[in-house]
C-alpha positions as a Markdown table, in Angstrom:
| # | Residue | x | y | z |
|---|---|---|---|---|
| 1 | Met | 149.0 | 110.3 | 16.3 |
| 2 | Ser | 149.9 | 108.4 | 19.4 |
| 3 | Lys | 150.5 | 104.6 | 19.3 |
| 4 | Tyr | 147.2 | 104.1 | 21.1 |
| 5 | Glu | 145.3 | 106.3 | 18.7 |
| 6 | Gln | 146.5 | 104.0 | 15.8 |
| 7 | Leu | 144.2 | 101.3 | 17.1 |
| 8 | His | 141.2 | 103.3 | 16.0 |
| 9 | Ser | 142.6 | 104.8 | 12.8 |
| 10 | Gly | 142.1 | 101.8 | 10.6 |
| 11 | Glu | 145.7 | 102.0 | 9.6 |
| 12 | Leu | 148.4 | 99.3 | 9.9 |
| 13 | Tyr | 150.2 | 99.3 | 13.2 |
| 14 | Leu | 152.3 | 97.1 | 15.5 |
| 15 | Pro | 150.3 | 95.8 | 18.5 |
| 16 | Ser | 153.5 | 94.8 | 20.3 |
| 17 | Asp | 154.4 | 98.4 | 20.9 |
| 18 | Glu | 155.4 | 98.9 | 24.5 |
| 19 | Glu | 153.0 | 101.8 | 25.1 |
| 20 | Ile | 150.1 | 99.8 | 23.8 |
| 21 | Met | 151.0 | 96.6 | 25.7 |
| 22 | Lys | 151.3 | 98.5 | 29.0 |
| 23 | Glu | 147.8 | 99.9 | 28.7 |
| 24 | Gln | 146.4 | 96.6 | 27.5 |
| 25 | Leu | 147.8 | 94.7 | 30.5 |
| 26 | Lys | 145.9 | 96.9 | 33.0 |
| 27 | Cys | 142.7 | 96.0 | 31.2 |
| 28 | Leu | 143.5 | 92.3 | 31.2 |
| 29 | Glu | 144.1 | 92.3 | 35.0 |
| 30 | Lys | 140.4 | 93.5 | 35.4 |
| 31 | Leu | 139.2 | 90.9 | 33.0 |
| 32 | Phe | 141.0 | 88.2 | 35.0 |
| 33 | Glu | 139.3 | 89.4 | 38.2 |
| 34 | Phe | 135.9 | 89.3 | 36.5 |
| 35 | Asn | 136.4 | 85.8 | 35.2 |
| 36 | Asn | 137.4 | 84.6 | 38.7 |
| 37 | Thr | 134.4 | 85.9 | 40.6 |
| 38 | Arg | 132.2 | 83.4 | 42.3 |
| 39 | Pro | 128.6 | 82.7 | 40.9 |
| 40 | Ser | 127.2 | 84.5 | 44.0 |
| 41 | Glu | 129.2 | 87.7 | 43.4 |
| 42 | Leu | 126.7 | 89.3 | 41.0 |
| 43 | Asp | 127.2 | 92.8 | 42.4 |
| 44 | Lys | 130.9 | 92.5 | 42.1 |
| 45 | Arg | 130.6 | 91.3 | 38.5 |
| 46 | Glu | 128.4 | 94.2 | 37.6 |
| 47 | Gln | 130.8 | 96.7 | 39.2 |
| 48 | Leu | 133.8 | 95.3 | 37.4 |
| 49 | Leu | 132.0 | 95.5 | 34.1 |
| 50 | Lys | 131.2 | 99.1 | 34.7 |
| 51 | Glu | 134.9 | 99.7 | 35.3 |
| 52 | Met | 136.0 | 97.6 | 32.3 |
| 53 | Phe | 133.6 | 98.7 | 29.5 |
| 54 | Ala | 133.6 | 102.0 | 27.5 |
| 55 | Glu | 129.8 | 102.0 | 28.1 |
| 56 | Leu | 127.5 | 99.7 | 29.9 |
| 57 | Gly | 123.7 | 100.2 | 30.1 |
| 58 | Thr | 121.6 | 99.0 | 32.9 |
| 59 | Gly | 120.6 | 95.3 | 33.3 |
| 60 | Cys | 123.5 | 93.8 | 31.3 |
| 61 | Tyr | 124.8 | 90.3 | 32.2 |
| 62 | Ile | 127.8 | 88.4 | 30.9 |
| 63 | Glu | 128.3 | 84.8 | 32.0 |
| 64 | Pro | 132.0 | 84.1 | 32.7 |
| 65 | Pro | 134.3 | 83.2 | 31.2 |
| 66 | Phe | 134.4 | 86.3 | 29.0 |
| 67 | His | 137.3 | 86.8 | 26.6 |
| 68 | Ser | 138.4 | 90.2 | 25.3 |
| 69 | Asn | 141.7 | 91.6 | 24.0 |
| 70 | Trp | 141.2 | 94.9 | 25.9 |
| 71 | Gly | 139.0 | 93.6 | 28.7 |
| 72 | Gly | 136.0 | 95.6 | 27.3 |
| 73 | Lys | 137.8 | 99.0 | 27.2 |
| 74 | His | 136.4 | 99.5 | 23.6 |
| 75 | Ile | 133.0 | 97.8 | 24.1 |
| 76 | His | 129.8 | 99.8 | 24.2 |
| 77 | Phe | 126.7 | 97.9 | 25.4 |
| 78 | Gly | 123.2 | 99.4 | 25.5 |
| 79 | Lys | 120.8 | 98.2 | 28.2 |
| 80 | Asn | 119.7 | 94.6 | 28.9 |
| 81 | Val | 122.4 | 93.0 | 26.8 |
| 82 | Tyr | 122.9 | 89.3 | 27.7 |
| 83 | Ala | 125.9 | 87.1 | 26.8 |
| 84 | Asn | 126.2 | 83.4 | 27.5 |
| 85 | Phe | 129.4 | 81.5 | 28.2 |
| 86 | Asn | 132.6 | 82.2 | 26.2 |
| 87 | Leu | 131.7 | 85.4 | 24.5 |
| 88 | Thr | 134.9 | 86.5 | 22.8 |
| 89 | Met | 135.2 | 90.2 | 21.8 |
| 90 | Val | 138.4 | 91.1 | 20.0 |
| 91 | Asp | 138.0 | 94.7 | 21.0 |
| 92 | Asp | 141.2 | 96.3 | 19.6 |
| 93 | Thr | 138.8 | 99.0 | 18.4 |
| 94 | His | 135.2 | 99.8 | 19.1 |
| 95 | Ile | 132.3 | 97.3 | 19.3 |
| 96 | Tyr | 128.8 | 98.8 | 19.6 |
| 97 | Val | 125.9 | 96.6 | 20.8 |
| 98 | Gly | 122.3 | 97.8 | 21.0 |
| 99 | Asp | 119.7 | 97.4 | 23.8 |
| 100 | Tyr | 118.2 | 93.9 | 24.4 |
| 101 | Thr | 120.7 | 92.0 | 22.2 |
| 102 | Met | 121.5 | 88.5 | 23.1 |
| 103 | Phe | 124.6 | 86.4 | 22.5 |
| 104 | Gly | 124.6 | 82.6 | 22.5 |
| 105 | Pro | 127.5 | 80.6 | 23.9 |
| 106 | Asn | 130.9 | 80.7 | 22.1 |
| 107 | Val | 130.2 | 83.8 | 19.9 |
| 108 | Thr | 133.2 | 85.7 | 18.5 |
| 109 | Val | 133.1 | 89.3 | 17.5 |
| 110 | Ala | 136.4 | 90.5 | 16.0 |
| 111 | Thr | 137.6 | 94.0 | 15.1 |
| 112 | Ala | 141.3 | 93.0 | 14.4 |
| 113 | Gly | 142.6 | 91.8 | 11.1 |
| 114 | His | 146.0 | 91.1 | 9.5 |
| 115 | Pro | 147.2 | 91.9 | 6.0 |
| 116 | Ile | 147.0 | 89.2 | 3.3 |
| 117 | Leu | 150.6 | 90.0 | 2.3 |
| 118 | Pro | 152.9 | 87.5 | 4.1 |
| 119 | Glu | 155.8 | 89.9 | 4.5 |
| 120 | Leu | 153.6 | 92.3 | 6.5 |
| 121 | Arg | 152.2 | 89.4 | 8.7 |
| 122 | Glu | 155.8 | 88.3 | 9.4 |
| 123 | Lys | 156.3 | 91.7 | 11.0 |
| 124 | Ala | 153.0 | 91.2 | 13.0 |
| 125 | Tyr | 151.2 | 94.2 | 11.4 |
| 126 | Gln | 147.6 | 94.6 | 12.3 |
| 127 | Tyr | 144.6 | 96.8 | 11.5 |
| 128 | Asn | 141.2 | 97.3 | 13.2 |
| 129 | Ala | 137.7 | 98.0 | 12.0 |
| 130 | Pro | 134.7 | 98.6 | 14.3 |
| 131 | Val | 131.7 | 96.3 | 14.5 |
| 132 | Arg | 128.2 | 97.6 | 15.1 |
| 133 | Ile | 125.3 | 95.3 | 16.2 |
| 134 | Gly | 121.8 | 96.8 | 16.4 |
| 135 | Lys | 119.3 | 96.6 | 19.2 |
| 136 | Asn | 117.2 | 93.5 | 19.9 |
| 137 | Cys | 119.4 | 91.1 | 17.9 |
| 138 | Trp | 120.0 | 87.5 | 18.7 |
| 139 | Ile | 123.4 | 86.2 | 17.8 |
| 140 | Gly | 123.3 | 82.4 | 17.8 |
| 141 | Ala | 125.8 | 80.0 | 19.4 |
| 142 | Gly | 129.2 | 79.8 | 17.8 |
| 143 | Ala | 128.6 | 82.7 | 15.3 |
| 144 | Ile | 131.6 | 84.6 | 14.1 |
| 145 | Ile | 131.5 | 88.3 | 13.2 |
| 146 | Val | 134.5 | 89.6 | 11.4 |
| 147 | Pro | 136.0 | 93.2 | 11.4 |
| 148 | Gly | 134.0 | 96.1 | 10.0 |
| 149 | Ile | 130.6 | 94.4 | 10.0 |
| 150 | Thr | 127.2 | 96.2 | 10.8 |
| 151 | Ile | 124.2 | 94.1 | 11.7 |
| 152 | Gly | 120.8 | 95.9 | 11.7 |
| 153 | Glu | 118.3 | 95.9 | 14.6 |
| 154 | Asn | 115.9 | 92.9 | 15.4 |
| 155 | Thr | 118.0 | 90.6 | 13.3 |
| 156 | Val | 118.7 | 86.9 | 14.1 |
| 157 | Ile | 122.1 | 85.4 | 13.2 |
| 158 | Gly | 121.8 | 81.6 | 13.1 |
| 159 | Ala | 124.1 | 79.4 | 15.1 |
| 160 | Gly | 127.5 | 78.7 | 13.6 |
| 161 | Ser | 127.2 | 81.5 | 11.0 |
| 162 | Val | 130.3 | 83.4 | 9.8 |
| 163 | Val | 129.2 | 87.0 | 9.1 |
| 164 | Thr | 131.5 | 88.5 | 6.4 |
| 165 | Lys | 129.2 | 91.1 | 5.0 |
| 166 | Asp | 126.7 | 93.6 | 6.5 |
| 167 | Ile | 123.3 | 92.2 | 7.4 |
| 168 | Pro | 120.1 | 94.4 | 7.3 |
| 169 | Ser | 117.5 | 94.9 | 10.0 |
| 170 | Asn | 114.5 | 92.6 | 10.6 |
| 171 | Val | 115.9 | 89.4 | 9.0 |
| 172 | Val | 117.0 | 85.9 | 9.8 |
| 173 | Ala | 120.4 | 85.3 | 8.4 |
| 174 | Val | 122.4 | 82.0 | 8.5 |
| 175 | Gly | 125.4 | 80.2 | 7.0 |
| 176 | Asn | 129.0 | 80.4 | 6.0 |
| 177 | Pro | 129.2 | 83.0 | 4.6 |
| 178 | Cys | 126.2 | 84.3 | 6.4 |
| 179 | Arg | 123.3 | 85.2 | 4.0 |
| 180 | Val | 119.8 | 86.5 | 4.6 |
| 181 | Leu | 117.4 | 83.5 | 4.7 |
| 182 | Arg | 114.2 | 85.5 | 5.1 |
| 183 | Glu | 112.5 | 88.6 | 6.6 |
| 184 | Ile | 110.9 | 88.4 | 10.1 |
| 185 | Asn | 107.2 | 88.1 | 9.2 |
| 186 | Glu | 103.6 | 87.6 | 10.4 |
| 187 | Arg | 104.2 | 83.9 | 11.1 |
| 188 | Asp | 106.8 | 84.8 | 13.7 |
| 189 | Lys | 104.1 | 86.6 | 15.6 |
| 190 | Lys | 102.2 | 83.3 | 16.0 |
| 191 | Tyr | 105.0 | 80.7 | 16.3 |
| 192 | Tyr | 108.1 | 80.9 | 18.5 |
| 193 | Phe | 109.7 | 77.6 | 17.4 |
| 194 | Lys | 108.7 | 75.4 | 14.5 |
| 195 | Asn | 105.0 | 74.8 | 15.1 |
| 196 | Arg | 104.9 | 75.8 | 18.7 |
| 197 | Glu | 102.4 | 78.6 | 19.2 |
| 198 | Ile | 103.0 | 81.7 | 21.4 |
| 199 | Asn | 100.5 | 81.5 | 24.2 |
| 200 | Leu | 101.5 | 84.4 | 26.5 |
């Protein structure tokens, strides 16, 4: 197994390895270029994202600044994914995001972790676990999703939540740690916010 392949193995490895850092630096150069585009350079942003990401569906938009350990190299976006300011994706291994999912500002999605044992942390050991977010989810502002998490489709994660366990499809989940508050139901077909009716 190569040093790079260790990133995706789930095993402990040293991220400061020269082979890994050299590859990572190339990705971060592209990320820097993306974050320094002008607001009017929408075509340039789209082209850069296509070069940066593992997969990028049509109609995706990320509002700079965007932060990512590997500049998107291990990120897989479906179509029409939207991300507001300061999306942080610690993409040391793969992050999968389904179609039509939305990220509020200041969301963090992390795949990298460090051992609890202090002696291993002193040596800077790391492990990675992929994150999967279903289609048509809404991840509220400031939410944090930790390594190895799966979130089902159509689910809403409330602002400021810390997602430490898998969350099923078709629910509203909130809190720290994030827990299912309720299922998406018939009332949601009538009201979009508190007692405000949908009149479309």
